[in-house]
C-alpha positions, 0 to 999 in steps of 0.5 A, a space after each residue: 333234467 329228468 321228466 316228473 313221474 318217470 318211474 310210474 310211467 315205466 311201471 304203465 309201459 312195462 305192464 302194457 308190454 310197450 318196449 319202445 316206450 320203456 327204452 324211451 323212459 329209461 334213456 330219460 332217466 327212469 330207474 331200471 330197477 324201479 319196483 312194481 306194486 309187489 315190491 319186486 323189480 320190474 324186470 320180474 314182471 317182464 319175465 313172468 309175462 314172457 315178454 322178452 322185448 321188454 326184458 331186454 330193454 330193462 336189462 340193456 338199460 341197467 336192471 340187474 339180473 342177479 338182484 337178490 329178491 326177498 325169497 332168495 331168488 333173483 330175476 335171472 333164476 326166475 327166468 331160468 325157471 320160466 323156461 323161455 331161452 329167449 327171455 333168459 338171454 333178454 335178462 342177460 341182455 344178450 351178453 351172458 359173460 359179465 353177468 354169470 361171473 362167480 356164484 351168480 353163474 354157479 347158481 344159474 347154471 345148477 338152476 338150469 340143469 335141475 329144471 332141465 331134468 325135471 322138464 325132461 322127466 315131466 308128463 302130461 300135456 304139452 302146448 307149442 308156442 313161439 319163443 321167438 321170431 324163429 323157434 318154438 318151445 312146449 309149455 307144460 305144468 310143473 308144480 301147479 304152474 305153467 312153464 316153458 320146457 326150453 331148459 335144454 337150450 337154457 342150459 346150452 348157452 349158459 354153458 357157453 357163456 361160462 366157457 364150458 365146452 360140452 361134449 358134442 354128443 351131449 348137445 346132440 342128445 339135448 337136440 334130438 329129444 325134440 327132433 325138429 329144426 325150430 325147437 329151442 333145444 335143437 337150434 341152440 345146440 346148432 348155433 353153439 357148435 356151428 357159430 360159437 364153437 368152430 374148430 377142427 376138433 368141433 368139426 370132427 366130433 360132429 362129423 363122426 355123428 354120421 355113423 351114429 345109430 339113431 337117425 336124428 343124431 345123423 340128421 342133427 349133424 347135417 344141420 350143423 354142417 349146413 349151418 357151418 356154411 350158412 353161417 360163414 362169416 370169413 373170420 373163422 374156418 368154415 371147413 368148406 372143403 372138408 365138408 363138401 367131400 364129407 357130404 358127397 360120400 355120405 350122399 351115396 351111403 345114407 339109407 334113412 330118407 329124412 337123413 339123406 334129404 338133410 345131407 342132400 340139402 346141406 351139400 347143395 348150399 353153397 358147395 360146389 362138388 363135381 359129383 353134385 349134379 350126378 348124385 342128385 340125378 339118381 334121387 329124382 325117382 326116389 319114393 320119398 318126397 322129402 328127398 325128391 324135393 332136395 334134388 333140384 338144388 343138387 342139379 342146379 348150375 350155370 349153364 344148366 346141364 341138359 340132363 338136369 333140365 330134363 330132371 327138373 321138367 319132370 319134377 314139376 309134374 311131381 304128385 307132391 306139391 313141395 317137390 313141384 315148388 322146389 323144382 319150379 324155383 330152380 327151373 324159373 331161374 333159367 326162364 330163358 325164353 325157351 318154351 318148355 320152361 315157359 310152359 312148366 312155370 305157366 302151368 305151376 301158376 295155376 297149381 292147386 297148391 298156393 305156395 307153388 303158385 307163389 313160387 311161380 308168380 315170383 319167377 314169372 314177374 322177375 324173368 326176362 321172358 315177356 312172351 304172352 303166355 307169361 303175361 296171361 299167367 300173371 294175370 290169372 293170379 290177380 284174384 289170389 287171396 293173399 296180397 303179396 302174390 297180387 303185388 308180385 303179379 301186377 309187378 310182373 304185368 308192369 314189367 311187361 308193359 302190359 295194358 292190364 297193369 292199371 287194373 292189376 295195380 288197383 285189385 292189389 287193395 289197401 296195402 296190408 302192414 309189412 309190405 311197404 318196403 317190398 321192392 315190387 311194391 315200391 316199383 309199382 308205387 313209382 309207376 303210379 306216381 308217374 302215371 298220375 303225373 303224366 310221366 310215362 315210363 315203367 320201372 324195373 
């Protein structure tokens, strides 16, 4: 028997943005198409608030995205107009096929194309806002209302849901309007090509973009090729050998620094090529820091080649913090007790850049070099503002069985949200419990 007042409580939960409560009430029997005080289904309220989590719960619970509204629109059309790919995907319950059949799909696609052209032509101020955990989108004013300009990503995803194979170059054109890997238009085009449309034909068309006159199109192609490897699941072809050989040639030919950096990163991601170390070494003195920062992963190996080791020891002294951090991260994976590697990581633990110090703390704390200098470097990180660095430093001291561990543990302070499951915090918690209960021992 359903609880009394479920629908009224559902209205309140949607207004409050409480997705967990929305789910609970729907499971208890609340009607997913319950109307708000304005007579519109609650899905419209979640869409208007850009609340993708609540919209998803309502859609998964049975709310109809194609329900005809008094003004002739539907919740889905309102989501498309709003311009948030995350909200559109949530409104479709992350499964567009069943909800885009027939006239509803035709209307949705036409609306997405229309709004894409309008947002492209719009002038005026734009504000960057997050659209989901990993991507951002611009907000702008159209016809007196604020919308998000993610219509390119929406169009890309609707086309795929309707079985339309948009030409690769057209998807690239959409992506490079915002030449940033974290923009929704760029990330959606990459996702469709690298994850959903894997085929020899797609790979060939993406590979052909390396000859495109525009550097951003070439950088987009490198990102797709990189993502083919990262998203490989063993069920569909990854074209790993073809990609590695292509990137090997491309890395020696590319003249644009940003594209070259993207090519080197794509190549060093899970690829094993006999020319990779030599190619990486040729760029250790490149004038662009982004290129130099891509070198360490190219020259990494087991064992580490002598010339690669020498290059990394030079790069950890680079003027650019990103280069130092990248080189230190690779070099720290070979913390084998040799004084030169140890001294390099200890020096990076005192680096003026917070991110570099964080990297050094991780490498020193996880490594098997238990020299006194390493413990001293970790102890020097106990005053870091970022709590996770203090946790990492204390964990490293614990692994060294260092007498400063109790003080380090105390200096972590009250645990901030998000670190409860960190393996280093858990190990420290076990250490503290054993210490309080008189059981000596160190947890690795």
